[in-house]
Every structure is written in C-alpha cells, then in structure tokens.
C-alpha positions as CSV (number, residue, x, y, z in Angstrom):
1,M,-3.2,-12.8,-5.0
2,S,-6.3,-11.9,-3.0
3,N,-9.7,-12.3,-4.5
4,R,-11.2,-10.0,-1.8
5,V,-13.0,-6.9,-3.0
6,G,-14.0,-4.4,-0.2
7,K,-15.6,-5.7,3.0
8,Q,-17.9,-8.5,2.0
9,S,-17.3,-9.1,-1.7
10,F,-14.9,-11.1,-3.9
11,C,-14.1,-11.8,-7.5
12,F,-13.3,-15.0,-9.4
13,S,-10.1,-15.4,-11.4
14,N,-11.1,-18.4,-13.5
15,L,-14.8,-17.4,-13.9
16,P,-16.7,-20.7,-13.4
17,A,-19.2,-21.4,-16.2
18,I,-22.8,-22.3,-15.7
19,V,-23.0,-25.1,-18.3
20,S,-26.4,-26.6,-17.5
21,G,-29.6,-26.0,-15.5
22,A,-32.8,-27.9,-14.9
23,T,-36.1,-27.2,-13.2
24,I,-39.1,-29.2,-12.0
25,A,-42.3,-27.4,-11.1
26,G,-45.5,-28.3,-9.5
27,P,-49.0,-28.1,-11.1
28,E,-49.8,-24.6,-9.8
29,E,-46.5,-23.2,-11.0
30,G,-47.2,-24.9,-14.3
31,K,-50.3,-22.6,-14.7
32,G,-48.1,-19.5,-14.3
33,P,-46.5,-17.3,-17.0
34,L,-43.1,-19.2,-16.9
35,A,-44.7,-22.6,-17.6
36,A,-43.1,-23.0,-21.0
37,S,-39.6,-22.5,-19.5
38,F,-39.8,-25.3,-16.9
39,D,-38.2,-28.6,-17.9
40,W,-40.8,-30.7,-16.1
41,I,-44.2,-29.8,-14.8
42,L,-45.8,-32.4,-12.4
43,D,-49.3,-33.6,-13.0
44,E,-49.9,-33.8,-9.2
45,P,-47.9,-32.5,-6.3
46,L,-47.3,-35.9,-4.7
47,F,-45.1,-36.9,-7.7
48,G,-46.2,-40.5,-7.3
49,E,-44.9,-40.7,-3.7
50,K,-46.7,-41.4,-0.4
51,T,-45.9,-38.1,1.3
52,W,-45.2,-34.5,0.4
53,E,-41.7,-34.7,1.9
54,M,-40.9,-37.7,-0.3
55,A,-42.2,-35.8,-3.3
56,E,-39.9,-32.8,-2.6
57,R,-36.8,-34.9,-2.2
58,K,-37.6,-36.7,-5.5
59,M,-38.0,-33.4,-7.2
60,L,-34.6,-32.2,-5.9
61,E,-32.9,-35.4,-7.0
62,E,-34.5,-35.6,-10.4
63,S,-33.7,-32.0,-11.2
64,A,-30.1,-32.6,-10.3
65,K,-30.0,-35.7,-12.5
66,L,-31.6,-33.8,-15.4
67,A,-29.0,-31.0,-15.2
68,L,-26.3,-33.7,-15.6
69,R,-28.1,-35.5,-18.5
70,K,-28.4,-32.3,-20.5
71,V,-24.6,-32.3,-20.8
72,N,-24.2,-36.1,-21.0
73,L,-22.7,-36.5,-17.6
74,Q,-23.2,-38.9,-14.7
75,P,-23.1,-38.2,-11.0
76,Q,-19.6,-39.8,-10.8
77,D,-18.3,-37.0,-13.1
78,V,-19.0,-34.4,-10.4
79,E,-16.8,-33.7,-7.4
80,F,-19.3,-31.9,-5.1
81,F,-23.0,-31.6,-4.6
82,L,-24.2,-28.5,-2.7
83,A,-27.9,-28.3,-1.8
84,G,-30.5,-27.3,0.7
85,D,-34.2,-26.8,1.3
86,L,-36.6,-25.4,3.9
87,L,-37.3,-28.5,5.9
88,N,-35.9,-29.4,9.3
89,Q,-32.4,-30.8,9.0
90,I,-32.6,-30.1,5.2
91,I,-34.0,-33.6,4.7
92,S,-34.9,-33.1,1.0
93,A,-31.2,-32.3,0.2
94,N,-29.9,-35.1,2.5
95,Y,-32.0,-37.8,0.9
96,A,-31.4,-36.6,-2.6
97,A,-27.6,-36.7,-1.9
98,R,-28.1,-40.3,-0.7
99,G,-29.4,-41.2,-4.1
100,L,-26.8,-39.2,-6.1
101,E,-23.8,-40.5,-4.2
102,I,-21.8,-37.4,-4.9
103,P,-19.6,-35.8,-2.0
104,F,-22.2,-33.6,-0.3
105,I,-22.2,-30.2,1.4
106,G,-25.6,-29.5,2.9
107,L,-26.6,-25.9,3.2
108,F,-29.3,-23.9,4.9
109,G,-29.9,-20.3,4.1
110,A,-33.7,-20.5,3.8
111,C,-34.7,-18.9,0.5
112,S,-31.1,-17.5,0.0
113,T,-29.7,-21.1,-0.2
114,F,-29.5,-21.2,-4.0
115,V,-27.2,-18.2,-4.3
116,E,-25.3,-19.3,-1.2
117,A,-24.7,-22.6,-3.0
118,L,-23.8,-20.8,-6.3
119,L,-21.1,-18.7,-4.6
120,L,-19.6,-21.5,-2.6
121,G,-19.6,-23.8,-5.6
122,A,-17.9,-21.1,-7.7
123,M,-15.3,-20.8,-5.0
124,L,-14.6,-24.5,-5.2
125,V,-14.2,-24.4,-8.9
126,D,-12.3,-21.2,-9.0
127,G,-9.9,-22.4,-6.3
128,G,-9.0,-25.5,-8.1
129,F,-10.7,-27.9,-5.6
130,A,-13.1,-29.2,-8.2
131,R,-13.7,-29.1,-11.9
132,R,-17.5,-29.6,-11.7
133,V,-19.9,-28.7,-8.9
134,L,-23.6,-29.5,-8.9
135,L,-25.9,-27.3,-6.9
136,A,-29.6,-27.4,-6.2
137,S,-32.4,-26.2,-3.9
138,S,-36.1,-27.0,-3.5
139,S,-39.3,-26.1,-1.8
140,H,-42.8,-27.7,-1.8
141,H,-45.9,-25.8,-0.8
142,M,-47.4,-28.6,1.3
143,T,-44.2,-29.4,3.2
144,A,-43.3,-25.9,4.1
145,E,-46.8,-24.8,5.1
146,R,-47.4,-27.6,7.5
147,Q,-43.9,-27.2,9.0
148,F,-43.9,-23.4,9.5
149,R,-47.5,-22.4,9.8
150,F,-50.7,-24.6,10.0
151,P,-51.9,-28.1,9.2
152,I,-52.9,-28.0,5.6
153,E,-56.1,-29.8,6.3
154,Q,-57.2,-27.0,8.6
155,G,-57.7,-24.6,5.7
156,V,-56.5,-21.5,7.6
157,Q,-57.1,-18.2,5.8
158,R,-53.9,-16.5,4.9
159,P,-53.4,-12.7,5.3
160,L,-53.2,-10.8,2.0
161,Y,-49.6,-9.8,2.6
162,S,-48.5,-13.5,2.8
163,Q,-46.5,-15.3,0.1
164,W,-47.2,-18.7,-1.5
165,T,-44.4,-21.2,-1.0
166,V,-43.6,-22.6,-4.5
167,T,-43.4,-26.2,-5.4
168,V,-40.2,-26.1,-7.5
169,S,-36.7,-27.5,-7.6
170,G,-33.8,-26.0,-9.5
171,A,-30.3,-27.3,-10.2
172,L,-27.2,-25.8,-11.9
173,L,-23.9,-27.4,-13.0
174,L,-20.7,-25.3,-12.7
175,D,-17.7,-26.3,-14.8
176,A,-14.2,-24.9,-14.9
177,E,-13.8,-25.7,-18.6
178,G,-17.3,-25.4,-20.0
179,N,-19.2,-22.8,-22.0
180,G,-22.0,-20.7,-20.6
181,P,-22.7,-17.6,-18.5
182,R,-19.9,-16.9,-16.0
183,V,-20.0,-16.3,-12.2
184,V,-17.8,-13.2,-12.0
185,Q,-18.2,-11.7,-8.5
186,G,-20.1,-12.3,-5.3
187,T,-21.1,-10.6,-2.1
188,M,-21.9,-12.5,1.1
189,G,-24.5,-10.8,3.2
190,K,-24.7,-10.2,6.9
191,V,-27.7,-11.3,9.1
192,V,-30.0,-8.3,9.5
193,D,-33.0,-8.2,11.9
194,L,-35.2,-5.1,12.1
195,G,-37.7,-6.7,14.4
196,V,-40.4,-8.3,12.2
197,S,-41.9,-11.3,13.9
198,D,-44.9,-12.1,11.7
199,I,-44.1,-15.4,9.9
200,N,-46.6,-14.6,7.2
201,N,-44.7,-11.4,6.3
202,M,-41.5,-12.7,4.8
203,G,-41.1,-9.8,2.4
204,A,-40.9,-7.2,5.2
205,A,-38.4,-9.4,7.2
206,M,-36.1,-9.9,4.2
207,A,-36.1,-6.5,2.5
208,P,-33.6,-4.9,5.0
209,A,-31.1,-7.7,4.4
210,A,-31.5,-7.3,0.6
211,A,-30.9,-3.6,0.9
212,D,-27.9,-4.1,3.1
213,T,-26.3,-6.5,0.6
214,I,-27.0,-4.5,-2.5
215,L,-25.6,-1.3,-0.9
216,T,-22.5,-3.2,0.3
217,H,-22.0,-4.7,-3.1
218,F,-22.2,-1.3,-4.8
219,Q,-19.7,0.2,-2.3
220,D,-17.3,-2.8,-2.4
221,T,-17.2,-3.1,-6.2
222,G,-17.7,0.6,-7.2
223,T,-20.8,-0.3,-9.2
224,N,-24.3,1.1,-9.3
225,P,-27.7,0.1,-10.8
226,D,-26.6,1.1,-14.3
227,S,-23.8,-1.5,-14.1
228,Y,-26.3,-4.2,-14.6
229,D,-29.0,-5.1,-17.1
230,L,-31.1,-6.4,-14.2
231,I,-31.0,-6.8,-10.5
232,I,-33.0,-9.9,-9.6
233,T,-34.2,-10.6,-6.1
234,G,-35.6,-14.0,-4.9
235,D,-38.0,-13.6,-3.4
236,L,-39.4,-10.6,-1.7
237,G,-42.9,-10.6,-3.2
238,E,-45.0,-7.4,-3.5
239,I,-44.5,-6.1,0.1
240,G,-40.8,-6.8,0.2
241,S,-40.0,-5.4,-3.2
242,A,-41.8,-2.2,-2.5
243,S,-39.9,-1.9,0.8
244,L,-36.6,-2.6,-0.9
245,L,-37.2,0.1,-3.5
246,K,-38.0,2.6,-0.7
247,L,-35.0,1.6,1.4
248,L,-32.6,2.0,-1.5
249,R,-34.2,5.3,-2.7
250,M,-33.5,6.7,0.8
251,R,-29.8,5.9,0.2
252,G,-29.7,7.6,-3.2
253,Y,-30.3,4.6,-5.5
254,D,-33.4,4.3,-7.7
255,L,-34.0,0.7,-8.9
256,E,-37.4,1.4,-10.4
257,G,-37.5,-0.5,-13.7
258,K,-34.2,-2.3,-12.9
259,L,-35.4,-4.6,-10.2
260,Q,-37.3,-7.9,-10.9
261,D,-38.4,-10.3,-8.2
262,C,-38.7,-14.0,-8.7
263,G,-41.7,-14.2,-6.4
264,L,-43.6,-11.7,-8.6
265,L,-42.7,-13.5,-11.9
266,I,-43.6,-17.1,-11.2
267,Y,-47.4,-16.7,-10.8
268,D,-50.1,-14.7,-12.6
269,R,-51.4,-13.0,-9.5
270,E,-54.6,-11.8,-11.2
271,K,-55.6,-15.4,-12.0
272,Q,-53.8,-17.3,-9.2
273,D,-54.6,-16.7,-5.6
274,V,-51.1,-16.4,-4.2
275,H,-51.6,-13.0,-2.5
276,A,-48.2,-11.2,-2.4
277,G,-46.4,-13.6,-4.7
278,G,-44.2,-16.6,-4.4
279,S,-41.5,-17.6,-2.0
280,G,-39.5,-20.7,-1.0
281,C,-36.0,-22.2,-1.6
282,G,-37.2,-23.3,-5.1
283,C,-38.4,-19.9,-6.2
284,A,-35.2,-18.1,-7.0
285,A,-33.7,-21.5,-8.1
286,G,-36.5,-22.2,-10.6
287,V,-37.0,-18.7,-12.0
288,F,-33.3,-18.0,-12.5
289,T,-32.6,-21.4,-14.0
290,A,-35.7,-21.6,-16.2
291,W,-36.0,-18.0,-17.3
292,F,-33.1,-15.7,-16.7
293,L,-30.3,-18.2,-17.5
294,N,-31.9,-19.0,-20.8
295,K,-32.4,-15.3,-21.6
296,M,-28.7,-14.7,-21.0
297,R,-27.9,-17.5,-23.4
298,E,-30.1,-15.9,-26.0
299,G,-28.3,-12.6,-25.6
300,L,-31.1,-10.7,-24.1
301,Y,-29.2,-9.9,-20.9
302,H,-25.5,-9.6,-20.6
303,K,-24.8,-8.9,-16.9
304,I,-27.1,-9.6,-14.0
305,L,-26.9,-9.1,-10.2
306,F,-28.7,-12.1,-8.8
307,L,-29.7,-11.7,-5.2
308,A,-31.5,-14.3,-3.0
309,T,-32.9,-13.5,0.4
310,G,-33.7,-15.9,3.3
311,A,-35.7,-15.6,6.5
312,L,-33.7,-17.6,9.1
313,M,-36.4,-18.5,11.6
314,S,-37.5,-22.0,12.7
315,P,-40.9,-23.2,13.9
316,T,-39.5,-23.2,17.5
317,S,-38.1,-19.7,17.4
318,S,-41.4,-18.4,15.9
319,Q,-43.5,-20.1,18.6
320,Q,-41.3,-18.5,21.2
321,G,-42.0,-15.1,19.9
322,E,-38.5,-14.4,18.4
323,T,-38.1,-11.9,15.6
324,I,-37.0,-13.1,12.2
325,P,-33.3,-12.7,11.2
326,A,-32.7,-12.5,7.5
327,V,-29.7,-12.7,5.1
328,A,-29.2,-12.0,1.4
329,H,-26.3,-13.2,-0.9
330,A,-25.6,-11.7,-4.3
331,A,-23.8,-13.1,-7.4
332,V,-22.8,-11.3,-10.5
333,I,-23.5,-13.4,-13.6
334,S,-22.0,-12.3,-17.0
335,A,-23.1,-13.7,-20.4
336,G,-19.5,-14.2,-21.5
C-alpha cells in the first residue's frame, strides 16, 4: 500500500506520536513573550563555554537529553538521532551526536531543518525502522551572524528588514507506541529561487518556497485553510509573512487570521530591537516545541499545518553574488 498523496505529499499509517519536547533559550529570547514556555533560559549566551560555537552545541545536546529525561529514557533507548543547524558542516549537531552516542543522521535544510527532521523521523517510525527517534535543531545569534554576515565586534548596523537569528535549541521525541499529538501527513517542498540575493532579506527569499509548498499541500491533500486551526510558518518574519499572504491571495487563498509565524512570536518587537522578527534553525524548533505543542496538549488546537522554511545559501555563494534558493517542508500535526 502506497503512502503517497498527490505529487509531493504523503500520509502516515501508524501515526507517530510526539511524546516529549524540550527547549533551551538564550537570554534575549528569555525576555520575549514566550519566556514562561521555555524549559531552560540561559543566564548568558556563552553557556559557560569558551566559544559561541561550543555553547550552541551544548544547547543542542542538553535539549535532546532533557527531552529524554522528561519521559524517563536514556540515549540508548532511542534508535536514531536526526539533527542539524546553520553552521558549516553542521558542527553543532555533529558534536552533540558525539556526546549522545545515538545512531546519527545529520541534516541541513537551514531554517527548514526541524520539519525536515520531523518528517524523516516520522517515516522511520511509521515504516517500522525504529520505535523511537529523537530530533533536534539549533541556532545561536553570535555563531550565525559571524559566519554569514559580519564580525560581531564590528557592530555593523543591520537594515530594518533583517531578522534576528535566535539563540534557541529545540528537541522532540517520536514514539510508535506513546501518547501525544500525532504526525499525520507531510509535504516535502521543492527548491524555489525567485532571484533574491540580499542575505539580510531572508523573508523575501523564503516566502515563494512557503507559498509553493502550501499550495502543493492543498492540491495534493484536497484541503484548504479551513481544514486547520492554524498554519504555522517558521520563520518568515514581517516581510516574508506579508509576502506569503499576498502570494496566496493571488492564488485564491486568504490566510489572514489563520497564519502565525514563529519569527513574529518569539520576540516583543516593540521592546526588543530585532527589526523584522526572529529567524534561525532554532526558531521554529523552539516556538513549536515550547508553545504550540503544549497548546495542542491543552486542547486549544486540534490540527495544525506546521511549515518551516530555509534559505539554502552559504557564505561562499553569497560572496560570489549568487541568488538565494529556498525550500519549505510541511507537517500536519493532529492532537489525537
């Protein structure tokens, strides 16, 4: 029996359960409106380490361990660990996997990595290749900024349409036999590039990919915006969210009031100088795990379309003047 639905979508037969989730957030994120939802807020962004990169890998590893501790499990109880981050050669995930000693699949989808991991992990569980799969992603403001943009010490002024890379890690545990919200369907996105080359304008680069995946999902599954309590994007920010609404409206879908973006939820933009909102591999991971997952458990939301978008450039491609390809993956999460 095929699990394929339409051109790019699929359904799960055994409906993997999200049995646990954990988040670690940086000090700036701990000042935002979701602070009470995070499991652990750091006192300082170095997390007791010598470098920003060492701090990020520690965040990723500790959030994964915390997700396991919440359900009284150890790393040896898990068959696969799927993780990724923004840094070259996904070093945060690689070194976290070294500490966890779980069979590891490293992923890079930029800010789409968390949903990419969620869908692939659900496939492993649904297909009978594993009972439990742990997945995680992270970002750190200091590590990403100095890799992709400017030396932090330089104090370069950011344009108002830029987004602030979050310092957050998020982890989820999928279980074939546990209780919790279920992964029901998924849509894997195509790479879309409409010619944006400004590395500060991630929202504009990613919005077309988000629109393409949402439209494909609707067509493949026969659904529409009313099929879901919410459609969550992570993370388009102010510019990208406005662009997405406009692109979908042109195709006959009005998501006004239905769409929420993780990059717009994680900070108080009136009090925190983050310009167009948050971004980064940890943004969708942290907001979904800390906020939306708990709201589903409380019964506030019953069915969510969770979409994560990623800008797939590198420092080298940007310096060479390349445009920014983007991708978006979507997962349907049901409360039960």
